[in-house]
N, C-alpha and C positions, 0 to 999 in steps of 0.2 A: 580581207585585210588582216584579220587576226592570224590566219595561217601563215601569211607572208612574214608578219612580225616575228612569230615564233620560229619560223624557219631561218630567220636572219640571225638569231642569237648565236648559234655555233660560229658563224662567220665573224661576228663581232668579237667573240672570245678568241678566235684565231688571230685577229688583228692585234688584240691586246697582248697575247702571248708572243706573237711575232715581234712586236716592239720590245718586249722584255728580253726575248732571245737575242735580238740585235744588240741590245745593251750589254748582255752577258758576253756575247761573242767579242764585241769590241773591247770590253774591259779585259778580257783574257789575253788580248793581243796588244795591250798597252806596253810601250817600251819602258825599261827600267829608268829610274831618275838619273840624270847626268850628275857626275861627281862635282863637287864645288871646285872652281879654278884654283890652282896653286900659285902662289906668288913667287917672285924671285928670291925673297928673303928666306923662304922655307929651306930647311936642311936638305941637302941632297942625299940620296941613298948612299949606303956604304960603297966604297970603291974609289978609284982614282978620278979626281975631278977632271972634267973635260974629255974623259975617255969615252968613246962611243960604247953604248951598251951592246951586248951581244945581239946580233941579228939586225943591227941598224948601222947606217953609215954616220957620218958626222953630222948630217942635217936632220937626223931622226927619221929618215925615210926607210922604206923597206929594203933590207939587204937581200943578198942572195939566199942566205940561210935563215933569215929572220921571219918573224910573224908580222902581220899588218898592225899598224898603230895609227891612231888618228893623226891627221896632218896638222902641223903647227906652223905658226908664222915665225918670223925671225926672232921674236922675243920668247919663243918656246911655248906660246899660248895656243890653244886649239883654234883651228881655222873655222870661223863662224859660218862662212858661206858654204864650206864643204859639209859642215855638220847639218845645216838647214836643208841642203839638197838631199843628204842621206836620209834625214828624218822624213822629208816629203815623199821620197820613194817608198820608205817603210809604211807611211800612212796610206799611200795609194794601194799598196799590197794588202794592208789590213782591211781596207774598205772593200776591195774586190773579194776577199775571202770571208770577212765577218758577216756581211749583210746576207748573202745567200745562206750561210750557216744559221744565222739568226732566224731567217724566214722558215727554213726547214724545221728548226727547233720549235718555232711557234706553231707550225702545222701539226707536228707529231705530238706536241704536248697540249696545245690549245684545243684541238678538235675534240679529243675524248672528254676533256673537261667541259667544253662547251655543250657537248651532248648531255653530259650528266646534269649540268646546271639548267639546261633547257627542258629537262623533264623526260628524256628518253628512257631513263631508268624508272619505270612506272612504280610509283608508290614507295620507293626505297630511299628513305632519308639518309641512310648511311653514305650514299654516294656524294651527297652534298658536302659532308664533312671531309670526305676523302679529297674531293676536288679543292675545297678551301685550304686544307692542310698542304697539299702539293703546291698550291699557289703561294701560300705564305713561305714555304721552304724555298721556293724559287726566288721570291723577293729577297729573302734573307741571304741566299747565295750570291745574288747580285750585289748586295750591300757589302758582303765580305770581300768579293773579288775587286769591286770597283770603288769601294769605300762607303762610309756611312752617308756621305752626301748623295748617293744614288737614290736613297729613300725619298729625297725631295722631288725627284722626277718620277719614281715608280708609283708612289701612293697617290699623288694628284692624278696621274694617268688612270689608275684603277678607279678612283672615285668619280672622275669625269665620265669614264666609260660606263660605270654603273648607273649614274644619274641619267646619262643619255639613253641607255637602254630602257630605264624605267619610264622616261618621258615618252619614248616610242610606244610603250605598252599602256599608256594612259587610257586609250580608247578601250583596250581589253579589260582593264581593271574597273572601268566605269566610275572613276573618282577624280579628285583634284590631284595636284602634283604631290602634296605631302602624303596623302593616302596611298598614292601609287608607289612612292618610294618606300613607305612602310611595308606595303604588301610585297614589294620586290625584295626587301631585306628578309622578311619572313620566309619567302619562297627560296631565297638563296641559301639561308642557313637551316632551312627545314624546321623553323621554330613556330609551331602553332599550338596554342593552348585552347582547351575547351572542345566542345563537339556540338553537333547539330542534332535536333530531335524533330521528327516529322510525325504529326498526329492530326486526326480530324481534317485531313486535306489541306494542311497549312504547316508552316514552320513555326513551332512554338518555342524553340530555343536554338539560336538567339532570335530576338524579335525584329532585328533589322531586315529591311527589304532588299538591300543591295546584294548582288551576287557574292558569295563567299567562296573563294578559290581554294582548291586543294593544294597540297595534301591535308586532309582532315578526316576525322572519324565522324560518321553520321549514323543515326539510328532511325529506322523506319518502323513505326508501330504497326501492329496488325490492322488490316483494313485500309492500308495505304499503299500507294505505288509512287515511285520517283523516277523521273527521266532526267539524266544528267547529260551534259555536253562537254566534250573535250576536243577542241579544234572543230572538225566537222563530223564527229562521231557521236551518236546518241547511244546511251546505255540505260536499260530499264532495270530497276531494283525493286524487289518486293520486300516484305517484312524481314528485318534482320539488322545486323551490324556490318558496316562497310567502311573501307578506306577509299577516299577519292585520290585520283592521281594529280600530277601537277597541272594547274590551270583548269582542272575539272570542277564544275559547279552545278548545282541543282537548277534546272531550267523550268520544270513543271512538276506539280504534285497532284496526284489523283486520289480522290476519296472513293474507295471501293465499296463502302457501305451503301445500303439502299437510301434513296432520296425520295421525299414526299413533297407533293405540290398540290395546292388547292386553288382554283381560280374559276371565275365566271366568264362564260362565253356569251357574247351579246350578238344580236341580229343574225340569227341562223334562219335562213329562209327555207320554208317548206316548198313542196312542188306547186302548191296553190298560192305561193307568194305571201305567206303569212309569216311575219318575223317571230321567232321564239328565242328563249334564252335558257341556259342550263348551267349548273354548277358541277364541275368535274374535279375529282380527286384521283391522282395518279401516283403510283410508286414505281420508280425506275432505278436502274443501276448499270454499272459496267458489266458486260457479259463475259466474265472469266470464271474459272473454277474456284468455288468458295474454299476448297481445301488449300489452295495457294494464297488466297486473299487474306485468310485469318490464321495462318500457321507459318512458322519460321522455316519455310521451305523455298528452295530456289525456284524461280519461275521457269517454266518450260519455254521453248521457242514459240509455241502457240500463244501463250499468255503475253510474252514480250511483244510479239507482232501486233496483238490486239491493242495493247497500250500505245504502241508507236502509231497505229492508224488513228487513234483518237488524237494523239499529239500533233501529227502532221496534217491530217485532213479535216478534223472536226474540232475547231478551236473552242467552241462553246457547245459541247455535246448535250448538256442538260437543257438548254434552250431549244436545241434541235428536237429532243424527245418531246418536249411540251408542244412545240409547233406541229409535230406529226400527229399527236393525239387530237389536237384541236381541229386540224384540217380534215382528218379522217371522220370525225364526228359530223362536221359540216357536210361532207360528201354523202354520208349515209342519210342524214335528215333531208337533204335537198331532193331526194327521190321519193319522199313520203308526203302524203297529204296531212293536213293538220288533224283531221279526225282520227288518223291512225296513231297519233302520238298520245292519245288519251286512253289507250287500252291498258288493262291491268298488267302488271309485271313488265311493262315496256322498258323501264329503266335498266333492269338486269339484262334483258335481251340486247339492248343497245350497247351496254358496256361490254358484253361478251363479243359482240360483232366488231366493235372498235378495236378491242384487244387482239383479236385474230387478224384483222386487216393490218394493223400497225406491225405486228410481229412478222407477218409475211413480207412487208415492205423492207424491214430492217434486214432480214435474211437475204432478200434479193439484192440489196445494195452492199452486203458484206460489212455492215457497220456493227461494231461490238457493243451494242446497246440493248438492254433487256427491259421490257415493260412488264413489271411483275403483277400489277393490279390496277384496275380502273373502276371507279364508282361514279355514276351519273345521278345527280340529285336536282330537284326543283326544275324539272323540264316544264316550262310554261310559256305562254305568249309574252311578248315584250310589254312593258308598262303602258305604252301608248295604245297597244292593241287591247290590253285589259280595260283601259278607260273607255275606248270606243265600244267594246263589247258590252260594258256595263250600261252605257247610255242606250244602246240598242235593246238590251234586255228590259230596261225600264219602259221603253216605248212599247215593246211587245206586251208587257204585263198590263200597262194602261189600256192598250187596245183590247186585250182579252177581257179586262174588267168592264169596259164599256159594252162589249158584245154581250156579256152575261146580263148586264143591266137591261139592255135593249130587248134581249130575248125574254127576260122575265116580264117586262112591260107588255111585250106583244102577246105572251101567253095569257097574262091577266086580262088584257083587252078582249081577246077572243073568248075567254071564259065568261066575261061579263055580258057580251052580246049573246052568248048561248043561253044565258039565264034570262034574257028578255029585257035587259036594260036598254033604254033609248040613248041616243047620242048626247042629249042634254044632260041626262043623269050621269053618264060616264064623265063628261067634262066637269060636272059639279063635284063628283067624287074625287077626281084627280086634283082639283083645286083645293078641296078640303084637306086631302091627305098632305098636299104640299105645304099648306099653311101650318098644319099641326107639326110637321117635321121641323119647320123653321122655328116654331115656338119652343120646341124641345131642345134645340141646339144651343148649348150654353155659350158658344162662341159668337152668336148673333146678338145684336143689341135691339132687336125689334120688340117693342112693347105693344101688346094688343089692348086697344081701348074698348069701350062698351059697344061701339058699332061693329067692330070686327068680331067680337065675341057673339053678338047676335047673328052676324052673317055665318059664323061657324055653326051655330045651332040650326040655322035654316038648312045648311048644306048636309047635315048628318041625316043618314037614311032613317025613315020612320018605320 
């Protein structure tokens, strides 16, 4: 749509200039004004009254040796019907001749002016002033030939055509009618003040987010790249100072400096179906030569093609880099058992393995993305798994404690029987020992009375 609108501008200028050429050609062929009618009371020219003038007969008609004169009636006045017929024939002749001449003048004058004003003279503002000067001279010539009242028709025609073309370009300018007309005026006269500055991957001057159409000067700071669009052509600019062409504007800005990202990956399943989690830190950047990224040097075709691949194929290349690192880490852990993840220095080995795998994938796909560094931290089971493992550990510890206690009791019982204690003596000793431990425990509220103390005395071995 935008290309069609821009291509129609020279045709519109041809139409305007053709209309003005028609007016100029018609004005140049206007007949001279008729002299005022003379009355009968006016003095006759010198000579004998009533004598036919040379070259005419007595009726004022053409004589044999005379020249043609306008026909008159009996009173000597011009014949109105004959004059009207003659003027009609002259007007028809002027129409037949003037309009084709005006069309040709419009084509030969309007087409180059239309091209200049439509931006075919890339970045040369001088052509705008040349075109406008010729246009004003043309209007001035029309006013001289046809009269000052021709301005009443010429200027409204120009203004209406200008507003019409501006409204047609409203979609291109991405603004309302007034903003479109203002931008159209600036583009026509080549009047643009200020400049644009790109830094840290964004436009810092000016801060408006709407497209700013050229011609205009823009500055790209080191560590940045810019993709502009003019009609259907993309152009890549590295660090430096540049002039945009007509209708050219910045479409995308790329930050060439390294980017850092830290995030936690949840629910990574091991080969034995145990969920783990890890914190990952990655540093990534656009894979172009650092010499061109941070110096005022023109990009080579290789660097331009890499930026264009990011612009056309990878809309959000940073998110893509993060997703590739995460998916590669999941694939590597999926083939390992949980016990293998608790080995010493595993984090460093996993990071190197992930970095090598991601780099190989990027090269195979031809994506200009570089992963500079990967760090894996806090590789551990998920919180639910930790809670379940804690409960299981507590149960194991309690079972081990009971086993230790039972083993000690069994060894004590076997030692007592080896010493010759009877079954009744063993039971009495166990009872006494149990009661003493209960009495010593400060958490119990058992108070021994006199009978229990006497029983304890009887149970003590003699």
